Wavefront OBJ file of the C-alpha trace (Angstrom):
o trace
v -43.076 68.149 -14.365
v -43.570 66.150 -11.174
v -46.500 64.301 -12.715
v -44.309 63.235 -15.668
v -41.637 61.837 -13.318
v -44.196 59.816 -11.359
v -45.692 58.529 -14.590
v -42.286 57.394 -15.901
v -41.491 55.611 -12.614
v -44.824 53.807 -12.669
v -44.220 52.692 -16.254
v -40.744 51.339 -15.242
v -42.170 49.358 -12.310
v -44.910 47.966 -14.525
v -42.326 46.852 -17.107
v -40.266 45.098 -14.403
v -43.341 43.240 -13.161
v -44.110 42.143 -16.722
v -40.525 40.884 -17.184
v -40.631 38.992 -13.883
v -43.938 37.367 -14.844
v -42.567 36.400 -18.238
v -39.485 34.800 -16.611
v -36.976 37.200 -18.086
v -35.963 38.344 -14.603
v -36.003 36.003 -11.565
v -35.298 37.109 -8.028
v -35.636 33.518 -6.662
v -32.418 31.456 -6.767
v -32.397 27.704 -7.428
v -30.623 25.314 -5.040
v -29.351 21.742 -5.228
v -31.909 20.439 -2.731
v -35.218 21.977 -3.794
v -34.633 22.123 -7.514
v -32.723 18.902 -8.174
v -32.860 16.330 -5.373
v -36.348 16.959 -3.986
v -37.917 17.006 -7.446
v -36.180 13.854 -8.699
v -38.160 10.572 -8.649
v -34.834 8.710 -8.601
v -33.618 10.298 -5.356
v -36.498 9.880 -2.913
v -34.373 7.789 -0.533
v -31.674 10.466 -0.514
v -34.326 13.151 0.116
v -35.719 11.188 3.064
v -32.249 10.809 4.563
v -31.386 14.500 4.098
v -34.710 15.581 5.589
v -34.277 13.346 8.629
v -30.772 14.632 9.358
v -31.706 18.287 8.788
v -29.306 18.581 5.871
v -31.974 19.819 3.492
v -31.651 23.245 5.089
v -27.898 23.232 4.545
v -28.245 22.461 0.835
v -30.880 25.191 0.454
v -28.386 27.882 1.493
v -28.322 30.408 -1.399
v -24.847 31.556 -0.397
v -23.437 28.010 -0.402
v -21.282 26.364 -3.023
v -21.853 22.628 -3.157
v -20.996 19.544 -5.154
v -23.338 16.700 -4.233
v -22.666 13.118 -5.287
v -26.269 11.939 -5.140
v -26.908 8.173 -4.879
v -30.023 6.951 -6.660
v -32.789 4.947 -5.028
v -31.244 1.802 -6.515
v -27.933 2.727 -4.890
v -29.583 2.970 -1.463
v -31.361 -0.357 -2.051
v -28.014 -1.985 -2.911
v -26.449 -0.564 0.264
v -29.325 -1.882 2.347
v -28.852 -5.344 0.828
v -25.104 -5.273 1.582
v -25.855 -4.349 5.207
v -28.642 -6.905 5.537
v -31.325 -4.309 6.220
v -33.811 -2.044 4.428
v -34.322 1.679 3.896
v -35.683 2.041 7.426
v -32.529 0.384 8.697
v -30.388 2.806 6.720
v -32.284 5.772 8.156
v -31.562 4.406 11.633
v -27.782 4.246 11.106
v -26.020 6.208 13.877
v -23.500 7.625 11.377
v -26.027 8.489 8.678
v -25.177 12.198 8.832
v -21.480 11.406 8.337
v -22.297 9.213 5.351
v -24.444 11.908 3.754
v -21.940 14.736 4.280
v -19.214 12.430 2.884
v -21.091 12.862 -0.423
v -20.833 16.668 -0.338
v -17.964 18.971 -1.271
v -17.921 22.564 -0.106
v -17.039 23.810 -3.581
v -18.762 23.603 -6.949
v -16.951 21.130 -9.216
v -18.469 20.371 -12.625
v -17.434 17.118 -14.285
v -15.275 19.005 -16.779
v -13.091 20.221 -13.885
v -12.351 16.708 -12.642
v -9.042 14.976 -13.399
v -8.045 11.399 -12.805
v -6.700 10.892 -9.298
v -8.218 13.994 -7.702
v -8.421 13.529 -3.935
v -10.946 15.852 -2.289
v -11.945 16.510 1.317
v -15.745 16.470 1.678
v -17.869 18.267 4.277
v -17.400 15.192 6.478
v -13.630 15.289 6.956
v -13.258 11.766 8.340
v -11.856 10.588 5.009
v -11.147 11.879 1.525
v -13.019 10.969 -1.638
v -10.996 9.618 -4.552
v -12.016 10.561 -8.069
v -11.311 8.605 -11.229
v -11.729 9.879 -14.771
v -11.133 7.029 -17.193
v -9.706 7.319 -20.679
v -13.202 6.502 -21.906
v -14.602 9.513 -20.048
v -16.370 7.706 -17.203
v -16.214 9.391 -13.802
v -16.111 7.534 -10.495
v -16.206 8.852 -6.959
v -14.541 6.077 -4.960
v -16.259 2.960 -6.325
v -19.427 4.751 -7.452
v -19.999 5.517 -11.125
v -21.373 8.965 -11.923
v -24.399 8.044 -14.023
v -25.749 11.563 -14.632
v -23.307 14.450 -14.190
v -23.723 18.220 -14.012
v -27.253 18.792 -12.740
v -26.744 22.474 -11.956
v -28.355 24.944 -9.590
v -27.385 28.442 -8.499
v -25.621 27.175 -5.365
v -23.873 24.139 -6.816
v -23.936 21.011 -8.924
v -25.281 17.486 -8.450
v -23.705 14.343 -9.925
v -26.051 11.356 -9.692
v -24.183 8.149 -8.712
v -24.935 4.461 -8.981
v -23.670 3.595 -5.494
v -23.477 4.999 -1.994
v -19.925 5.773 -0.883
v -18.824 5.201 2.704
v -16.076 7.000 4.649
v -14.409 3.655 5.432
v -10.631 3.290 5.660
v -9.666 1.216 2.615
v -6.470 -0.378 1.359
v -6.046 2.724 -0.817
v -6.019 4.886 2.313
v -3.361 2.637 3.817
v -1.153 3.278 0.779
v -1.815 7.033 0.677
v -1.455 7.567 4.439
v 1.760 5.540 4.777
v 3.934 7.038 2.073
v 3.404 4.485 -0.721
v 3.305 7.312 -3.236
v 4.547 5.316 -6.217
v 2.025 2.540 -5.637
v -0.777 5.097 -5.219
v 0.239 6.895 -8.426
v 0.354 3.588 -10.304
v -3.100 2.585 -9.013
v -4.506 5.954 -10.132
v -2.839 5.710 -13.550
v -4.183 2.191 -14.083
v -7.706 3.404 -13.121
v -7.919 0.881 -10.270
v -9.218 3.260 -7.577
v -12.864 2.156 -8.067
v -12.004 -1.509 -7.450
v -9.751 -0.895 -4.447
v -12.004 1.663 -2.722
v -15.028 -0.644 -2.714
v -16.013 -0.629 0.980
v -17.470 -4.130 0.742
v -14.476 -5.776 -0.934
v -12.266 -8.180 1.002
v -8.742 -7.775 -0.306
v -5.167 -8.714 0.472
v -2.683 -6.285 -1.024
v 1.025 -7.053 -1.267
v 2.293 -3.465 -1.402
v 5.751 -2.735 -2.856
v 7.583 0.200 -1.304
v 8.737 3.216 -3.312
v 12.237 1.711 -3.253
v 10.852 -1.542 -4.669
v 9.402 0.351 -7.634
v 12.718 2.168 -8.083
v 14.457 -1.214 -8.213
v 11.917 -2.467 -10.746
v 12.517 0.583 -12.936
v 16.271 -0.006 -12.783
v 15.861 -3.683 -13.671
v 13.707 -2.707 -16.667
v 16.128 0.024 -17.740
v 13.576 2.800 -17.282
v 12.263 5.254 -14.689
v 8.988 5.837 -12.859
v 7.409 7.383 -15.955
v 8.369 4.233 -17.839
v 6.749 2.059 -15.175
v 3.525 4.091 -15.373
v 3.554 3.713 -19.174
v 3.763 -0.094 -19.107
v 0.978 -1.521 -21.300
v 0.365 -4.243 -18.689
v 0.485 -1.915 -15.654
v -3.011 -2.885 -14.481
v -2.103 -6.570 -14.793
v 1.107 -6.076 -12.793
v -0.752 -4.206 -10.041
v -3.649 -6.680 -9.778
v -1.033 -9.458 -9.595
v -0.297 -7.984 -6.137
v -3.926 -8.309 -4.953
v -5.925 -11.276 -3.666
v -9.717 -11.264 -3.670
v -9.883 -12.441 -0.053
v -8.323 -11.421 3.241
v -5.248 -13.484 4.193
v -3.281 -12.483 7.262
v 0.334 -13.567 7.775
v -0.631 -16.270 10.276
v -2.818 -17.973 7.654
v 0.044 -18.332 5.155
v 1.707 -21.734 4.949
v 4.858 -22.634 3.083
v 4.128 -23.474 -0.537
v 0.713 -21.839 -0.837
v -0.065 -21.193 -4.502
v -2.828 -18.590 -4.785
v -4.560 -16.828 -7.674
v -4.606 -13.009 -7.495
v -7.068 -10.658 -9.200
v -4.807 -10.852 -12.233
v -5.436 -14.216 -13.858
v -2.145 -14.181 -15.778
v -0.245 -16.246 -13.214
v -0.418 -17.526 -9.660
v 1.517 -16.208 -6.677
v 3.841 -18.588 -4.827
v 4.078 -18.041 -1.076
v 6.930 -19.141 1.155
v 7.033 -19.202 4.933
v 10.513 -20.139 6.094
v 11.404 -22.124 9.180
v 12.468 -18.792 10.732
v 9.007 -17.320 10.074
v 9.932 -15.037 7.161
v 7.252 -14.708 4.483
v 7.959 -14.308 0.760
v 5.618 -13.642 -2.146
v 7.468 -15.059 -5.136
v 10.923 -13.493 -4.699
v 9.718 -10.526 -2.604
v 9.975 -10.562 1.174
v 7.173 -9.300 3.398
v 8.856 -6.661 5.548
v 5.741 -5.543 7.425
v 2.593 -7.617 7.762
v -1.058 -7.286 8.673
v -1.790 -3.589 8.215
v -5.570 -3.688 8.469
v -8.265 -1.572 6.848
v -12.026 -1.800 6.547
v -11.857 -3.599 3.209
v -8.690 -5.668 3.498
v -5.177 -6.359 4.733
v -1.915 -4.896 3.451
v 1.468 -6.660 3.585
v 4.506 -4.564 2.636
v 6.963 -6.020 0.082
v 10.599 -5.116 -0.553
v 10.215 -5.889 -4.274
v 7.559 -5.773 -6.964
v 6.406 -9.135 -8.273
v 5.703 -9.750 -11.942
v 3.288 -12.258 -13.528
v 6.145 -13.748 -15.577
v 6.333 -17.453 -16.390
v 9.286 -18.754 -14.379
v 11.082 -22.088 -14.171
v 8.892 -22.816 -11.132
v 5.782 -22.412 -13.304
v 7.246 -24.874 -15.810
v 7.471 -27.453 -13.015
v 4.025 -26.665 -11.574
v 2.254 -26.548 -14.942
v 3.791 -29.714 -16.373
v 3.207 -32.236 -13.617
v 6.628 -32.151 -11.899
v 4.928 -32.401 -8.526
v 7.808 -34.134 -6.693
v 10.297 -31.520 -7.876
v 7.921 -28.683 -7.006
v 7.275 -30.096 -3.543
v 11.011 -30.491 -2.959
v 11.682 -26.896 -4.046
v 8.959 -25.677 -1.665
v 10.275 -27.809 1.211
v 13.819 -26.539 0.689
v 12.473 -22.948 0.696
v 13.917 -22.257 -2.759
v 10.787 -20.667 -4.264
v 11.995 -17.087 -3.616
v 15.209 -17.730 -5.543
v 13.689 -19.567 -8.507
v 10.725 -17.188 -8.974
v 12.979 -14.141 -9.390
v 11.765 -12.665 -12.704
v 15.146 -11.081 -13.440
v 17.299 -14.146 -12.745
v 18.444 -16.536 -15.465
v 18.545 -20.231 -14.691
v 19.102 -23.486 -16.496
v 17.283 -26.244 -14.618
v 17.779 -29.984 -15.134
v 14.339 -31.140 -13.966
v 13.908 -34.742 -12.769
v 10.546 -36.356 -13.441
v 8.333 -37.777 -10.687
v 9.519 -41.249 -11.732
v 13.128 -40.117 -11.236
v 12.338 -39.111 -7.650
v 10.568 -42.438 -7.083
v 13.655 -44.282 -8.359
v 15.925 -42.318 -5.997
v 13.620 -43.012 -3.067
v 13.700 -46.739 -3.861
v 17.500 -46.715 -4.151
v 17.711 -45.095 -0.706
v 15.109 -47.498 0.751
v 12.751 -44.645 1.588
v 9.845 -42.743 0.040
v 9.162 -39.186 -1.112
v 8.671 -38.068 2.487
v 12.090 -39.507 3.260
v 13.646 -37.586 0.368
v 12.028 -34.355 1.545
v 13.528 -34.938 4.990
v 17.104 -35.228 3.669
v 19.429 -32.766 5.389
v 21.129 -32.007 2.074
v 17.893 -31.603 0.074
v 18.734 -28.012 -0.813
v 22.216 -29.029 -1.964
v 20.743 -31.764 -4.172
v 18.257 -29.382 -5.763
v 20.831 -26.630 -6.346
v 22.987 -29.299 -8.028
v 20.311 -29.288 -10.753
v 20.567 -25.547 -11.419
v 23.094 -23.661 -13.518
v 23.314 -19.868 -13.592
v 22.312 -18.368 -16.945
v 20.101 -19.573 -19.768
v 21.830 -22.407 -21.648
v 19.877 -24.000 -24.489
v 20.629 -27.577 -25.488
v 22.347 -26.314 -28.640
v 24.671 -24.218 -26.467
v 25.786 -27.029 -24.156
v 29.414 -28.091 -24.410
v 30.921 -31.348 -23.238
v 32.683 -31.261 -19.904
v 32.104 -29.971 -16.376
v 29.552 -27.229 -15.730
v 29.379 -25.479 -12.357
v 26.021 -25.612 -10.574
v 24.602 -23.371 -7.879
v 25.530 -25.782 -5.092
v 29.224 -25.235 -5.916
v 29.905 -28.627 -7.463
v 29.953 -29.370 -11.205
v 27.881 -31.715 -13.339
v 29.413 -33.406 -16.365
v 27.839 -32.833 -19.791
v 28.251 -35.697 -22.292
v 27.134 -35.072 -25.884
v 28.417 -38.311 -27.435
v 25.011 -40.017 -27.448
v 22.261 -37.414 -27.181
v 22.615 -35.211 -24.122
v 23.558 -36.682 -20.774
v 24.052 -34.842 -17.489
v 26.173 -37.147 -15.345
v 24.301 -40.465 -15.765
v 20.939 -38.855 -16.527
v 19.535 -38.538 -20.039
v 17.857 -35.330 -21.167
v 14.486 -36.596 -22.398
v 13.010 -33.184 -23.262
v 15.085 -30.085 -23.898
v 14.551 -26.356 -24.102
v 11.301 -25.805 -22.218
v 11.485 -22.031 -22.058
v 10.506 -19.687 -19.254
v 10.825 -15.935 -18.813
v 13.701 -16.424 -16.371
v 15.491 -19.378 -17.950
v 15.132 -22.763 -19.552
v 14.288 -26.262 -18.316
v 15.736 -29.555 -19.585
v 13.897 -32.666 -18.381
v 16.122 -35.526 -17.095
v 15.244 -39.113 -16.190
v 17.320 -39.290 -12.998
v 17.830 -37.179 -9.915
v 21.361 -35.789 -9.983
v 23.211 -36.490 -6.760
v 26.456 -34.670 -5.915
v 29.502 -36.924 -6.188
v 30.851 -38.665 -3.076
v 33.713 -37.141 -1.114
v 36.662 -36.226 -3.315
v 39.898 -34.301 -2.844
v 38.154 -30.992 -2.306
v 35.837 -32.594 0.227
v 38.828 -33.785 2.241
v 39.816 -30.148 2.365
v 36.261 -29.364 3.478
v 36.674 -31.701 6.415
v 39.913 -30.064 7.434
v 38.527 -26.541 7.011
v 35.518 -26.364 9.284
v 33.069 -23.505 8.731
v 30.922 -22.422 11.664
v 28.370 -21.300 12.750
v 26.104 -22.234 9.878
v 23.570 -20.589 9.647
v 25.454 -17.383 10.452
v 24.344 -13.879 11.372
v 27.523 -11.780 11.477
v 30.750 -13.838 11.296
v 31.730 -17.166 9.786
v 34.758 -18.792 11.401
v 37.063 -21.086 9.415
v 39.756 -23.366 10.783
v 43.099 -23.878 9.002
v 42.842 -20.787 6.786
v 46.536 -20.230 6.069
v 46.982 -18.625 2.607
v 43.266 -18.957 1.899
v 41.142 -16.650 -0.196
v 37.384 -16.870 -0.402
v 34.509 -16.125 -2.720
v 30.792 -16.118 -1.872
v 28.220 -16.426 -4.645
v 24.462 -16.027 -4.369
v 21.764 -18.298 -5.702
v 22.074 -16.669 -9.134
v 25.778 -17.434 -9.316
v 26.802 -13.803 -8.836
v 29.824 -13.056 -6.640
v 28.587 -11.014 -3.672
v 31.688 -11.106 -1.427
v 35.359 -12.063 -1.781
v 38.700 -11.491 -0.114
v 41.171 -13.166 2.237
v 39.836 -15.466 4.950
v 41.810 -14.666 8.112
v 40.120 -17.237 10.334
v 36.780 -15.480 9.868
v 34.571 -13.802 7.276
v 32.111 -11.054 8.134
v 28.813 -11.782 6.341
v 26.640 -9.178 8.082
v 26.249 -7.222 4.822
v 24.577 -10.160 3.039
v 20.818 -10.474 2.763
v 19.152 -13.490 4.314
v 19.406 -16.538 2.084
v 21.461 -19.445 0.761
v 24.994 -18.903 -0.597
v 27.964 -20.937 -1.799
v 31.310 -20.293 -0.070
v 34.413 -21.245 -2.044
v 37.696 -21.447 -0.133
v 40.736 -21.406 -2.417
v 44.095 -22.758 -1.268
v 47.246 -24.076 -2.948
v 45.768 -27.569 -2.567
v 42.536 -26.760 -4.379
v 39.104 -25.269 -3.874
v 36.585 -26.379 -1.287
v 32.934 -25.453 -1.414
v 30.404 -25.025 1.373
v 26.717 -24.222 1.308
v 26.096 -21.499 3.898
v 22.929 -19.881 5.184
v 22.808 -16.213 6.189
v 20.177 -15.398 8.807
l 1 2 3 4 5 6 7 8 9 10 11 12 13 14 15 16 17 18 19 20 21 22 23 24 25 26 27 28 29 30 31 32 33 34 35 36 37 38 39 40 41 42 43 44 45 46 47 48 49 50 51 52 53 54 55 56 57 58 59 60 61 62 63 64 65 66 67 68 69 70 71 72 73 74 75 76 77 78 79 80 81 82 83 84 85 86 87 88 89 90 91 92 93 94 95 96 97 98 99 100 101 102 103 104 105 106 107 108 109 110 111 112 113 114 115 116 117 118 119 120 121 122 123 124 125 126 127 128 129 130 131 132 133 134 135 136 137 138 139 140 141 142 143 144 145 146 147 148 149 150 151 152 153 154 155 156 157 158 159 160 161 162 163 164 165 166 167 168 169 170 171 172 173 174 175 176 177 178 179 180 181 182 183 184 185 186 187 188 189 190 191 192 193 194 195 196 197 198 199 200 201 202 203 204 205 206 207 208 209 210 211 212 213 214 215 216 217 218 219 220 221 222 223 224 225 226 227 228 229 230 231 232 233 234 235 236 237 238 239 240 241 242 243 244 245 246 247 248 249 250 251 252 253 254 255 256 257 258 259 260 261 262 263 264 265 266 267 268 269 270 271 272 273 274 275 276 277 278 279 280 281 282 283 284 285 286 287 288 289 290 291 292 293 294 295 296 297 298 299 300 301 302 303 304 305 306 307 308 309 310 311 312 313 314 315 316 317 318 319 320 321 322 323 324 325 326 327 328 329 330 331 332 333 334 335 336 337 338 339 340 341 342 343 344 345 346 347 348 349 350 351 352 353 354 355 356 357 358 359 360 361 362 363 364 365 366 367 368 369 370 371 372 373 374 375 376 377 378 379 380 381 382 383 384 385 386 387 388 389 390 391 392 393 394 395 396 397 398 399 400 401 402 403 404 405 406 407 408 409 410 411 412 413 414 415 416 417 418 419 420 421 422 423 424 425 426 427 428 429 430 431 432 433 434 435 436 437 438 439 440 441 442 443 444 445 446 447 448 449 450 451 452 453 454 455 456 457 458 459 460 461 462 463 464 465 466 467 468 469 470 471 472 473 474 475 476 477 478 479 480 481 482 483 484 485 486 487 488 489 490 491 492 493 494 495 496 497 498 499 500 501 502 503 504 505 506 507 508 509 510 511 512 513 514 515 516 517 518
């Protein structure tokens, strides 16, 4: 009986040995280092780096669970070129261990478990890695494309990448770490993480706040989901990004720069008070630095729409464009949601005015009432030539131009030589003369008697001789923003910075004043 038991046990052991030899049973586990990285001819540089830093032992741990984003030899060569060195130089980097462990997650994540916008903390916790899964199925870790996914071992998975990722602080980190959640979500949705996490990019990002995106959604009659569903979302976002680093000090009034989006240029304004605008949006916080660029915070989103300013810039109205820039009117006229009708004088018209005033273009640009003259050419709303009616039409400077339709179209003494040049925020009619506000009339006599000071104002405007006087303040779009009774003063502290028209109404008539709120 005992002999039979021993015989059966021996037969069982022999069968197990046979199965082990045949490969049916394996007691040796595979690991991501020995069985994938060390045996790959495309990852010899990675193997050398892991060996030097003693990380090969870590990745051999049979009890570990790892995801390794493994840069190829070509990826290491490209990094060496960017850093102006060679593989030996890379191996001598003081933070090489940090770089390598930035490529490793402490969990096993196959490619099928990845979703667009995943943000993971690697073994090196100095920064997160940002994952992109495109609609086409491509996977990126930061800027690096996963070229070969899902090389599996018993203790994890390896995804071979076409670039080395670095734990640098990027413009994306600035957005994520400072509460720009809507911008970050939009960047993820538009699959722009790879471009903006490139550690060797040099970017300037004009970053709208969450409130700015809320305002954009309201203006478009939608919500955040509607914004994220815009077919041109990527174009809108890249319209906020320059391909070079530009700090606030380097911005000059009237800079016209081309962003990553090639749909339209950005128009920059730096006011005499030092405020900076990008199109209609004001920079509320400047020069937030990162390793791959600079971030300036905006209080509004900008859109690559064709505006009345673009009509002037793109059609050779250089004198008008320069005057608009000098008068700091770009923010008003680039508003994509405004509606303007602009009577645009040609360059020859400005030359004629300069000659009549015995000066030159520089002299015109130095006129104290330059802004008033320009606003005298702008009417609120989009009015096509077929919609013009004879008679006075109020302009944004508070005075009216006269429309005469008896012989073509005339605005005061100027002839409309080209009508109905359309823009996304209005229409432009070309005129052959610069329109100049009429000389002092009855209402201007009232203006002289009713002094308004200080101008510019911060909190209160004071008005002399205000008996039985009501007031109305309109913004650059012609919208009433404040009205009431003027009892010697008007509190304007609630108004945003900018140019406004104050109308004072008495029994004798209405007087108008251009005011500036600081």
